[in-house]
Residue frames relative to the residue before (quaternion, step in Angstrom):
aa qw qx qy qz dx dy dz
M 1.0000 0.0000 0.0000 0.0000 0.00 0.00 0.00
F 0.3313 -0.7304 0.5611 0.2048 3.56 -1.04 0.79
A 0.1561 -0.7682 0.6162 0.0765 3.52 -1.14 0.75
V 0.2138 -0.7320 0.6318 0.1386 3.53 -1.25 0.57
L 0.1008 -0.7834 0.6128 0.0264 3.55 -0.87 1.01
L 0.1406 -0.7798 0.6079 0.0511 3.58 -0.72 1.12
I 0.0766 -0.7930 0.6044 -0.0032 3.57 -0.60 1.18
S 0.0396 -0.8372 0.5453 -0.0134 3.57 -0.53 1.12
G 0.8870 0.1503 -0.0720 0.4307 3.49 -1.34 0.43
T 0.3045 0.7638 -0.5185 0.2346 3.60 0.93 0.79
A 0.0047 -0.8037 0.5932 -0.0466 3.54 -0.89 0.97
R 0.6641 -0.5209 0.3832 0.3752 3.54 -1.33 -0.15
V 0.2795 0.7329 -0.5626 0.2612 3.53 0.35 1.28
D 0.4690 -0.6640 0.4927 0.3105 3.55 -1.21 0.44
E 0.7668 -0.3912 0.2592 0.4380 3.56 -1.32 -0.02
Q 0.6934 0.4339 -0.2668 0.5096 3.61 1.21 -0.42
G 0.5780 -0.6205 0.3658 0.3835 3.60 1.25 0.15
R 0.4619 0.6738 -0.4544 0.3551 3.60 1.25 0.23
T 0.4669 -0.6783 0.4905 0.2853 3.55 -1.04 0.80
L 0.1618 -0.8004 0.5761 0.0353 3.54 -1.08 0.84
Y 0.8743 0.2224 -0.1176 0.4152 3.55 -1.37 0.39
A 0.0617 0.8193 -0.5645 0.0791 3.58 0.85 0.91
G 0.8412 0.2145 -0.1762 0.4639 3.55 -0.99 0.96
N 0.6936 0.4435 -0.2867 0.4899 3.63 1.18 -0.15
L 0.2765 -0.8141 0.4912 0.1397 3.56 -0.03 1.32
R 0.6615 0.5209 -0.3266 0.4295 3.60 0.85 -0.89
V 0.6983 0.4493 -0.2792 0.4823 3.59 0.85 -0.90
Q 0.6087 0.5331 -0.3535 0.4693 3.60 1.05 -0.67
T 0.6455 0.5208 -0.3198 0.4580 3.59 0.96 -0.86
R 0.6760 0.4910 -0.2994 0.4608 3.59 0.84 -0.96
R 0.6606 0.4933 -0.3209 0.4662 3.61 0.91 -0.85
T 0.6193 0.5335 -0.3435 0.4624 3.60 1.04 -0.71
F 0.6505 0.4941 -0.3144 0.4836 3.60 0.96 -0.80
D 0.6278 0.5263 -0.3333 0.4667 3.60 1.02 -0.75
N 0.6524 0.5072 -0.3139 0.4676 3.60 0.99 -0.80
I 0.6353 0.5026 -0.3270 0.4867 3.59 1.02 -0.75
T 0.6162 0.5460 -0.3429 0.4522 3.59 0.99 -0.80
A 0.6523 0.5126 -0.3165 0.4601 3.61 0.93 -0.85
L 0.6428 0.5090 -0.3219 0.4734 3.59 1.02 -0.75
L 0.6346 0.5212 -0.3224 0.4708 3.58 1.02 -0.78
V 0.6561 0.5177 -0.3100 0.4531 3.59 0.87 -0.96
A 0.6300 0.5486 -0.3298 0.4397 3.59 1.01 -0.80
E 0.7340 0.3633 -0.2100 0.5340 3.60 1.21 -0.49
D 0.4736 -0.6831 0.4212 0.3628 3.60 1.30 0.30
A 0.4980 0.6115 -0.4401 0.4293 3.56 0.99 0.89
T 0.2287 -0.7504 0.6000 0.1564 3.57 -1.33 0.21
W 0.6965 -0.4468 0.3529 0.4367 3.54 -1.32 0.02
K 0.5563 0.6020 -0.4020 0.4081 3.61 1.15 -0.39
G 0.6591 0.4971 -0.3051 0.4747 3.61 1.24 -0.32
I 0.5202 0.6336 -0.4253 0.3834 3.60 1.24 -0.22
V 0.1410 -0.8097 0.5671 0.0541 3.58 -0.74 1.07
R 0.8110 0.0405 -0.0043 0.5836 3.60 1.17 -0.43
T 0.0530 -0.7572 0.6486 0.0563 3.53 -1.21 0.68
T 0.1477 -0.7223 0.6636 0.1269 3.51 -1.29 0.49
C 0.1362 -0.8101 0.5700 0.0194 3.55 -0.63 1.19
Y 0.1632 -0.7833 0.5971 0.0579 3.55 -0.59 1.20
L 0.0723 -0.8089 0.5833 -0.0167 3.56 -0.67 1.17
R 0.5316 -0.6311 0.4615 0.3260 3.56 -1.01 0.83
G 0.7939 0.0379 -0.0072 0.6068 3.59 0.96 -0.84
L 0.3459 -0.7911 0.4610 0.2049 3.58 -0.11 1.26
E 0.7091 0.4329 -0.2786 0.4818 3.62 0.75 -0.95
R 0.6856 0.4855 -0.2873 0.4601 3.59 0.89 -0.90
D 0.8050 0.3425 -0.1397 0.4639 3.59 0.85 -0.99
Y 0.4208 0.7286 -0.4747 0.2582 3.61 1.16 0.10
T 0.4434 0.6664 -0.4682 0.3743 3.59 1.25 0.02
F 0.4579 0.6699 -0.4579 0.3633 3.61 1.24 -0.21
N 0.5574 0.6307 -0.3863 0.3773 3.60 1.14 -0.59
E 0.6097 0.5447 -0.3550 0.4534 3.61 1.06 -0.68
E 0.6726 0.4790 -0.2882 0.4849 3.58 0.94 -0.90
R 0.6302 0.5428 -0.3249 0.4502 3.57 1.01 -0.83
M 0.7023 0.4628 -0.2785 0.4637 3.58 0.80 -0.98
A 0.6113 0.5299 -0.3489 0.4730 3.62 1.07 -0.65
F 0.6486 0.5088 -0.3119 0.4724 3.59 0.98 -0.85
Y 0.6530 0.5114 -0.3161 0.4605 3.59 0.89 -0.91
K 0.6328 0.5223 -0.3313 0.4659 3.60 1.01 -0.79
E 0.6367 0.5249 -0.3194 0.4659 3.60 0.99 -0.83
Q 0.6916 0.4672 -0.2675 0.4816 3.58 1.08 -0.72
G 0.4466 -0.7117 0.4350 0.3238 3.59 1.28 -0.16
L 0.3663 0.7514 -0.4739 0.2769 3.59 1.15 0.60
N 0.2674 0.7187 -0.6057 0.2121 3.53 -0.74 1.12
P 0.4303 -0.3056 -0.8020 0.2798 1.57 -0.77 2.34
V 0.5450 -0.5912 0.4784 0.3530 3.54 -1.32 0.28
P 0.6233 -0.5464 0.3911 0.4000 3.60 -1.18 0.42
A 0.5657 -0.5313 0.4881 0.3993 3.55 -1.24 0.42
S 0.0028 -0.8179 0.5740 -0.0398 3.57 -1.00 0.75
T 0.1153 -0.7588 0.6378 0.0635 3.51 -1.20 0.71
G 0.1965 -0.7568 0.6123 0.1170 3.57 -1.02 0.84
I 0.0377 -0.8070 0.5880 -0.0392 3.55 -0.81 1.07
Q 0.3562 -0.6946 0.5752 0.2444 3.58 -1.00 0.80
A 0.0825 0.8158 -0.5606 0.1157 3.56 -0.79 1.02
I 0.4261 -0.6094 0.5872 0.3198 3.51 -1.34 0.34
L 0.2125 -0.8119 0.5357 0.0935 3.56 -0.48 1.20
C 0.6810 -0.5655 0.3002 0.3556 3.55 -1.18 0.61
C 0.7549 0.2633 -0.1733 0.5751 3.63 1.12 -0.53
P 0.5317 -0.6703 0.4060 0.3213 3.61 -0.86 0.85
D 0.7180 0.4291 -0.2739 0.4747 3.63 1.09 -0.52
L 0.4832 0.6330 -0.4501 0.4041 3.60 1.26 0.13
L 0.1661 -0.7889 0.5847 0.0907 3.58 -0.89 0.93
I 0.8005 0.0981 -0.0280 0.5905 3.58 1.22 -0.50
E 0.0057 -0.7443 0.6678 -0.0001 3.51 -1.24 0.68
I 0.1204 -0.8257 0.5506 0.0247 3.58 -0.88 0.92
E 0.1784 -0.7242 0.6577 0.1053 3.52 -1.14 0.85
A 0.0477 -0.8015 0.5955 0.0254 3.58 -1.12 0.59
I 0.1891 -0.7357 0.6393 0.1195 3.52 -1.28 0.58
A 0.0641 -0.7900 0.6098 0.0073 3.55 -0.82 1.06
M 0.0859 -0.7429 0.6611 0.0609 3.54 -1.19 0.70
F 0.1448 0.8024 -0.5606 0.1451 3.56 -0.72 1.04
R 0.5151 -0.6137 0.4969 0.3333 3.50 -1.28 0.41
R 0.1304 -0.7680 0.6242 0.0600 3.54 -0.94 0.95
E 0.4049 -0.7069 0.5299 0.2357 3.52 -0.85 1.03
T 0.1546 -0.7718 0.6102 0.0893 3.56 -0.98 0.84
P 0.4961 -0.6598 0.4625 0.3237 3.59 -0.91 0.81
E 0.4695 -0.6632 0.5012 0.2975 3.53 -1.02 0.78
E 0.3249 -0.7709 0.5203 0.1718 3.51 -0.94 0.86
């Protein structure tokens, strides 16, 4: 059976919901990817199931360097091709947030035989 996982509004917060890494786009991006990874693992999925991401950036021109971190992360995950992605400039919910990422994963889920 195929499953679809919609991951919305993921950012660089810790396990208690505290904000981390104010002003550091690269570290915020990596922590956001780590948080998405944890959500995938909780559903027995991996980044190989991600088919699309939407990346919301506080300043698109200023912060588009996030793409370097994104592509390095995708390479570490062995993704080829990489997921479809859109970058959007947005006013984010917290003033120290520089990036927020949504993701869509599609993956096969094993079902117990009846």
